[in-house]
C-alpha positions as CSV (number, residue, x, y, z in Angstrom):
1,M,-61.2,-79.8,-14.5
2,S,-65.8,-79.1,-14.9
3,F,-66.5,-78.9,-18.0
4,Q,-66.9,-75.3,-18.4
5,K,-63.5,-74.8,-17.9
6,S,-62.9,-77.4,-19.9
7,I,-64.8,-75.3,-22.5
8,L,-63.1,-72.3,-21.5
9,A,-60.0,-73.5,-21.8
10,A,-60.8,-75.0,-25.8
11,V,-62.3,-71.8,-26.7
12,A,-59.4,-69.8,-25.7
13,A,-57.1,-71.9,-27.6
14,C,-59.1,-71.6,-30.7
15,A,-58.4,-67.7,-30.2
16,I,-54.9,-67.7,-29.7
17,A,-54.6,-70.3,-33.1
18,M,-56.6,-67.6,-35.1
19,P,-55.0,-65.0,-37.6
20,A,-55.6,-61.1,-35.9
21,F,-59.0,-59.8,-36.9
22,A,-60.8,-56.9,-36.5
23,D,-64.7,-55.7,-37.7
24,G,-63.8,-57.5,-40.8
25,I,-59.9,-56.7,-41.4
26,T,-57.7,-59.9,-40.8
27,I,-53.9,-60.0,-40.8
28,K,-52.1,-62.7,-42.3
29,D,-48.4,-64.1,-42.9
30,A,-47.0,-61.3,-40.5
31,Y,-43.0,-61.4,-39.7
32,A,-40.6,-58.6,-38.3
33,R,-37.2,-58.2,-38.9
34,S,-33.9,-55.8,-38.3
35,S,-30.3,-55.9,-40.0
36,G,-29.0,-57.2,-36.7
37,P,-28.5,-56.7,-32.7
38,S,-27.8,-53.6,-32.4
39,A,-29.8,-52.0,-35.0
40,K,-31.7,-48.8,-34.0
41,T,-34.5,-49.8,-36.8
42,G,-36.7,-52.9,-38.0
43,A,-39.6,-53.4,-39.9
44,A,-42.8,-55.6,-39.8
45,F,-44.7,-56.8,-43.2
46,F,-47.9,-58.7,-43.4
47,V,-51.2,-59.2,-45.2
48,I,-54.1,-56.7,-44.4
49,V,-57.0,-58.5,-45.8
50,N,-60.2,-56.4,-45.6
51,D,-63.6,-58.5,-45.5
52,T,-65.9,-56.1,-45.8
53,D,-67.9,-53.9,-47.9
54,Q,-66.2,-50.5,-47.4
55,D,-62.6,-49.3,-48.0
56,D,-60.7,-48.7,-45.1
57,T,-56.9,-47.3,-43.7
58,L,-54.1,-48.5,-42.1
59,V,-54.0,-45.3,-40.6
60,S,-50.7,-46.0,-37.5
61,A,-48.8,-48.4,-35.3
62,K,-47.4,-48.5,-31.9
63,S,-45.3,-50.9,-30.4
64,D,-43.6,-51.1,-27.1
65,I,-40.2,-52.1,-29.2
66,A,-39.6,-48.9,-30.9
67,K,-40.0,-45.0,-29.9
68,R,-41.9,-44.6,-32.9
69,V,-43.8,-47.2,-35.5
70,E,-44.5,-45.3,-39.1
71,T,-46.1,-46.4,-42.2
72,H,-43.0,-46.5,-45.1
73,T,-42.4,-47.1,-48.3
74,H,-39.2,-47.5,-50.9
75,I,-39.5,-44.7,-54.0
76,K,-36.9,-44.8,-56.7
77,T,-35.6,-41.5,-57.2
78,A,-34.8,-39.3,-60.3
79,D,-31.4,-40.7,-60.4
80,G,-32.9,-44.2,-60.0
81,V,-31.9,-44.9,-56.3
82,M,-34.2,-47.0,-53.9
83,Q,-35.0,-44.4,-50.8
84,M,-37.0,-45.3,-47.9
85,R,-40.0,-42.9,-47.2
86,K,-42.7,-42.3,-43.9
87,V,-46.4,-42.3,-46.3
88,E,-48.6,-39.3,-45.1
89,G,-51.7,-41.2,-44.1
90,G,-51.3,-44.7,-44.3
91,F,-51.7,-47.6,-46.3
92,P,-55.8,-47.7,-48.1
93,V,-57.2,-51.2,-48.4
94,A,-60.7,-52.0,-50.7
95,A,-63.2,-53.1,-49.7
96,H,-63.3,-56.7,-49.8
97,G,-59.2,-56.3,-51.0
98,M,-56.1,-56.8,-49.0
99,H,-52.7,-54.7,-49.5
100,A,-49.5,-56.5,-49.0
101,L,-46.6,-55.0,-46.6
102,Q,-43.3,-56.4,-47.8
103,R,-39.8,-55.7,-48.5
104,G,-38.9,-53.3,-51.4
105,G,-42.8,-51.7,-51.0
106,D,-44.7,-50.7,-47.8
107,H,-43.9,-51.6,-44.5
108,L,-44.2,-50.5,-41.0
109,M,-41.0,-49.4,-39.6
110,F,-39.8,-49.6,-35.7
111,M,-37.9,-46.0,-35.4
112,G,-35.3,-46.8,-32.2
113,L,-35.8,-49.9,-31.2
114,T,-35.8,-50.4,-27.7
115,R,-34.2,-53.8,-27.7
116,P,-33.4,-56.2,-29.8
117,M,-35.2,-58.0,-32.5
118,N,-34.2,-62.0,-31.8
119,Q,-34.8,-64.8,-34.2
120,G,-38.2,-66.0,-32.7
121,D,-39.1,-63.0,-30.5
122,M,-42.9,-61.6,-30.3
123,V,-43.3,-57.9,-31.4
124,T,-46.5,-56.6,-30.1
125,V,-47.9,-54.0,-32.7
126,T,-51.4,-51.9,-32.3
127,L,-52.5,-51.2,-36.1
128,T,-55.0,-48.4,-36.0
129,F,-57.2,-48.7,-38.5
130,E,-59.5,-45.1,-39.8
131,K,-62.9,-47.8,-39.7
132,A,-62.1,-50.9,-37.7
133,G,-60.5,-49.0,-35.0
134,D,-57.7,-50.8,-32.8
135,M,-56.2,-54.2,-33.4
136,T,-53.3,-55.8,-31.0
137,V,-51.0,-58.1,-33.5
138,E,-48.0,-60.7,-32.1
139,I,-45.5,-60.3,-35.0
140,P,-42.7,-63.2,-35.1
141,V,-39.6,-61.8,-35.6
142,D,-38.3,-63.9,-38.8
143,L,-34.2,-62.9,-39.5
144,K,-34.4,-66.1,-41.9
145,R,-36.6,-65.2,-44.0
146,M,-35.9,-64.2,-48.0
147,P,-37.9,-61.9,-50.1
148,G,-40.3,-63.4,-51.5
149,D,-41.3,-65.7,-49.1
150,G,-44.2,-66.7,-48.4
151,M,-46.3,-64.1,-50.8
152,T,-47.2,-63.0,-54.0
153,M,-48.9,-59.9,-55.2
154,K,-50.5,-61.9,-58.1
155,G,-53.6,-60.9,-57.2
156,D,-53.4,-64.3,-54.6
157,M,-51.4,-65.2,-52.2
158,D,-49.0,-68.0,-52.1
159,M,-49.0,-68.8,-48.5
160,S,-46.3,-71.2,-49.6
161,N,-45.4,-71.8,-45.4
162,G,-48.8,-73.9,-45.3
163,S,-51.8,-71.5,-44.0
164,N,-53.8,-70.8,-47.0
165,N,-56.0,-68.0,-47.7
């Protein structure tokens, strides 16, 4: 293999290993799941880190695994029941801040799954940010992950799965 081809291969390998980013926005600790092989819906969870000097907003997402992808959250109704609701306008991410999409809170909802979500599969999702634009991320399906595994929202991320901030 020529020196030039070796360099190109090394650059490509590094690019694959890096977290997804676009114009100062980074996606970390991403995973997706559904309730089982015949489920019609699924969800994705991750941390959005904004290393820019301006606020941005995740305004929409799309994926070939679902007929549509919506920004969702959980809210408590007057009678104390937790319900999922679509979030109009998306998720704001402050300049030099982060926003966690996590179980029991904000998340991406896959509506009308086009195929089952199996352990270890990869889901391609295109995220659209108001300022940073589109970024495509590969999100692993992790059906074994329990709520709270991998991150906490006490100001910092607890990346107990080995990847640190």
